[in-house]
N, C-alpha and C positions, 0 to 999 in steps of 0.2 A: 479201393475196388469200386465202390459205388460212384465215386467221382469220375473215374475213367468211363464207366458205363454211361453216365450222363453226357460226357463229352462226346463219346462215340455216337450216341443217339442224336445229339444236336448236329454233329457233322454229317449224319445221314439224312436227317429230316429237313434241314434248311435247304440243301441243294435240290432235294426232291420237290419241295414246296415251290421253289423258284422255277424249276423246270415245269411243274404242273401249271403254274400261273402263266408262264410264257406260252405254253402249248394251248391253253384255253383262253387266250386273249379274245375278248368279245369283238373288238374291231376287226381282227383277222377272220373270225367266223362270219361276221356280217358281210365282209367283202367277198368271202368265198361263196356265200349264198346269193350275192347280188348279181344283177345283170347290167352290163354297161354297153351302150351302143350310142355313140355320139361322135361328132366332128370336133376336133380340138380347136377351141377359139383362142385360148391363151395358155401359155406355159410359164411356170415359175420354177426356178432352179434353187434347191436348198443349199446350205453350206456344204453338205456332203455330196453335192452334185446329183442328187436324186431329183427327178422331175415330178412336179405336181401339175395336174391338168385341170383345165376349166372348160366347161361346155358353153354353148351360146348364151345360156341364162346366167352365166358367171357362177355356176355351182362348182365348188372345188371337189376334185376327185383325187384323193391321196391313196395310192396303192400300198397297202400294208404287206401283201403277200407277193408282190412283184417288184423287183428292183429294175427300174429303167433310168439310166443316167443320161447326162447331157452329151455323152459320147456316142450314143446309139443312133443319132441322126433323125430323131423324131422332131417334127416341126408343126407349127400352126397349119391347120388345113388337113392334117392327117386324120384318119378315122380310127376309133378304138372300139373293139367289140370283145365282150366276155360274157359267156352264158353262165347261168346259175350252176354252181358246183363244178365249173369248168377248171381244168388244170392249167389252161393257158389264157393269157390276155393277148389278143391279137391286135397288131397295129398295121393299118393299111395305108398305102400311099397312092395318090391319084396318078394314073399312067398318062402318057401322051394321048391315048385314045379317049380319055375321060372316065375310065372305069377304075375302081379301087382294086389294087392287088396287094396280097399279103406281103408285108415288108419284114415284120418281126413277130415271132410268137414267144412271149415271155412266160416261162414256166413258173408255176407257183412255188414259193419257197416252203410252204406247208400245205398239207392236205387234210381236210376235215371230212368226215363221213357222217 
């Protein structure tokens, strides 16, 4: 009986611990609180087809809460904006008039408050 209790306790505790760690990932929280506003200078594609962006100073911006793949049509010269605690990362493309227009709004995969 005691053996089964321990097994059940482990089966409950381990998944809950893994879920808690994934939910409280500091990288995701930092990104959620961050502000992004830059023109894309370089793009790198990961093996899973996710995009990693670079600004003009060659700073890498990896989005943990937003999945943007190489099929979304994002290119060098596009502009990215995300406000602090914003649910969306917005991508803007330059129009023929020279103004930036909203092209895609990527919803956050997780919300933190």
